[in-house]
C-alpha positions as CSV (number, residue, x, y, z in Angstrom):
1,M,-0.1,-0.2,0.2
2,K,1.5,3.2,-1.1
3,V,0.1,6.8,0.2
4,L,0.7,10.0,0.0
5,I,0.6,12.7,2.6
6,V,0.5,16.1,1.4
7,D,0.3,18.4,4.3
8,D,2.2,21.6,5.3
9,E,2.1,21.0,9.2
10,A,5.1,18.3,10.6
11,V,3.0,17.7,13.5
12,L,0.3,16.3,11.4
13,H,3.2,13.9,9.5
14,D,3.7,12.7,12.4
15,A,0.1,12.3,13.4
16,Y,-0.3,10.3,9.9
17,R,2.6,8.3,11.0
18,R,1.3,7.0,14.4
19,S,-1.9,6.5,12.7
20,F,-0.5,3.6,10.4
21,E,1.9,2.1,13.1
22,T,1.2,-0.4,15.3
23,S,2.6,-1.0,18.8
24,A,5.0,-3.1,17.2
25,G,5.6,-0.4,14.3
26,A,4.1,-2.3,11.6
27,V,0.9,-1.5,9.5
28,A,-2.7,-1.3,11.4
29,D,-4.1,-4.1,12.9
30,H,-5.2,-7.7,10.9
31,S,-9.2,-6.6,11.5
32,L,-8.7,-3.7,9.3
33,E,-7.2,-5.8,6.9
34,A,-10.2,-8.5,7.0
35,M,-12.6,-6.1,6.8
36,A,-11.1,-4.8,3.9
37,N,-11.2,-8.2,2.5
38,S,-14.7,-9.0,2.9
39,L,-16.2,-5.2,2.0
40,F,-13.6,-6.0,-1.9
41,S,-13.9,-9.7,-2.2
42,N,-16.9,-10.8,-4.3
43,G,-17.6,-14.0,-2.0
44,S,-17.1,-16.1,-4.7
45,S,-14.6,-20.1,-3.4
46,A,-10.8,-19.2,-3.2
47,G,-10.4,-22.0,-6.4
48,N,-12.3,-19.4,-8.6
49,E,-9.4,-18.0,-10.6
50,N,-12.0,-15.2,-12.0
51,S,-13.1,-13.9,-8.5
52,A,-12.1,-10.5,-7.5
53,Q,-9.8,-11.4,-4.6
54,A,-8.2,-8.4,-2.4
55,A,-4.4,-8.3,-2.6
56,P,-2.6,-10.5,-0.1
57,E,-1.6,-7.9,2.9
58,Q,1.0,-5.3,1.6
59,E,3.6,-3.3,3.3
60,L,2.5,0.4,3.9
61,Q,5.0,2.9,2.5
62,C,4.0,6.6,3.1
63,V,5.3,9.6,1.4
64,F,5.3,13.0,2.8
65,A,5.2,16.1,1.1
66,S,5.2,19.6,2.6
67,Q,3.7,21.5,-0.2
68,G,1.4,20.8,-2.8
69,L,3.8,21.1,-5.7
70,Q,6.3,18.7,-3.9
71,G,2.8,16.5,-4.0
72,V,2.4,16.9,-7.7
73,A,6.3,16.3,-8.3
74,Q,6.1,12.8,-6.1
75,V,3.0,11.8,-8.3
76,E,4.7,12.2,-11.1
77,Q,8.0,10.5,-9.9
78,S,6.1,7.5,-8.6
79,L,4.3,7.1,-12.1
80,A,7.7,7.4,-13.8
81,E,9.0,4.7,-11.7
82,N,5.6,2.2,-12.4
83,A,5.0,2.3,-8.9
84,P,2.1,4.8,-8.3
85,F,0.1,5.5,-5.0
86,Q,-3.4,4.6,-4.6
87,V,-4.3,7.2,-2.4
88,A,-3.3,10.8,-1.4
89,F,-4.2,12.3,2.0
90,I,-4.3,16.3,0.9
91,D,-4.8,19.3,3.4
92,I,-6.8,22.2,2.0
93,R,-4.4,25.2,3.3
94,M,-1.1,24.6,2.8
95,P,0.5,28.1,2.5
96,P,2.9,29.7,0.6
97,G,2.0,27.4,-2.3
98,I,-0.7,26.2,-4.2
99,D,-3.6,25.2,-1.9
100,G,-5.0,21.6,-1.4
101,K,-7.5,22.3,-4.1
102,E,-5.2,23.2,-7.2
103,T,-3.3,20.0,-5.9
104,A,-5.7,17.7,-6.4
105,K,-6.7,19.2,-9.2
106,R,-3.2,18.8,-10.5
107,I,-2.7,15.2,-9.0
108,R,-5.9,14.0,-10.7
109,A,-4.9,15.8,-14.2
110,I,-1.8,13.4,-13.8
111,D,-3.0,10.1,-12.2
112,P,-6.8,9.2,-12.7
113,N,-6.8,6.2,-10.5
114,I,-5.5,7.6,-7.4
115,N,-7.9,7.9,-4.5
116,L,-8.2,11.3,-3.4
117,V,-9.1,12.4,0.5
118,I,-9.2,15.9,0.9
119,V,-8.2,16.7,5.0
120,S,-9.1,19.8,6.2
121,A,-10.5,21.9,9.4
122,Y,-12.1,24.6,7.3
123,S,-14.6,25.2,4.3
124,D,-12.9,27.4,2.6
125,H,-13.9,25.4,-0.6
126,G,-17.2,23.0,-0.7
127,I,-17.4,19.8,-1.5
128,T,-18.9,20.1,-4.5
129,E,-16.6,22.7,-5.8
130,I,-13.7,20.4,-5.3
131,A,-15.1,17.3,-7.0
132,K,-15.9,19.5,-10.2
133,V,-11.9,20.3,-10.6
134,A,-10.5,17.0,-8.9
135,G,-13.4,14.1,-9.3
136,P,-15.2,11.9,-10.3
137,P,-16.9,11.7,-7.0
138,D,-16.4,7.8,-6.5
139,K,-12.6,8.8,-6.1
140,I,-12.6,11.7,-4.2
141,F,-13.2,11.8,-0.3
142,Y,-13.1,13.8,2.4
143,I,-11.9,13.5,6.3
144,S,-12.2,16.4,8.5
145,K,-9.6,17.4,11.6
146,P,-8.7,16.9,13.9
147,F,-9.1,13.2,12.7
148,A,-9.0,9.8,14.6
149,A,-6.1,7.4,13.6
150,D,-8.6,4.8,13.0
151,E,-10.8,6.8,10.7
152,V,-7.6,7.6,8.6
153,R,-6.2,4.3,8.7
154,Q,-9.5,2.5,7.6
155,M,-10.1,5.0,4.6
156,A,-6.2,4.2,3.7
157,V,-7.0,0.4,3.8
158,A,-10.3,0.5,1.8
159,L,-9.1,3.0,-0.7
160,S,-6.1,1.1,-1.2
161,R,-7.8,-2.1,-1.4
162,R,-10.6,-0.4,-4.3
163,W,-7.5,0.9,-5.9
164,D,-6.6,-3.0,-6.3
165,V,-9.9,-4.1,-7.5
166,D,-10.4,-1.4,-10.2
167,K,-6.8,-2.4,-11.4
168,L,-7.7,-6.1,-11.7
169,L,-11.2,-5.0,-13.5
170,E,-9.2,-2.8,-15.6
171,Q,-6.9,-5.8,-16.6
172,K,-10.0,-8.0,-17.0
173,M,-11.8,-5.8,-19.3
174,A,-9.0,-5.6,-21.6
175,E,-8.2,-9.5,-21.8
176,L,-12.2,-9.4,-22.5
177,A,-12.1,-7.0,-25.3
178,A,-8.3,-8.4,-26.5
179,S,-10.1,-11.9,-26.7
180,E,-13.3,-10.4,-28.4
């Protein structure tokens, strides 16, 4: 699971780190993995190779950016390395650079598959306004500050799994189209 955090406050970088750690320093507890598996598997038997199985538990890789342009550059680099982010958590207010709305817009233009989570304590930009520039609406989500560690962790795990399933669906659709 590869997650991008774009926030100008170092204390929030630490909060995200703590959100993704357990007491042993590993990725979040297995109950979230089990929940993600149940949400994103289709209930078919394990022997069915066409079933949409959730990916096995993945190591968490968090990349931190302090400004919007730095976050955009991280997304560009990850795509160039063929190691895209599944999820990006983006703060709305990040002076003096571009704000979260513009950051989300630029990231979406570079990577249409990434799941964006807008995180803010303010309501400078409405949800609809952000979705218009950084949609589609099914790939943009919202969390208010202050956030709970479980909330961030659950969002990251669920959206990472969703990204995996979307990629699998894309692959299967391409295979189907090629066989016709």
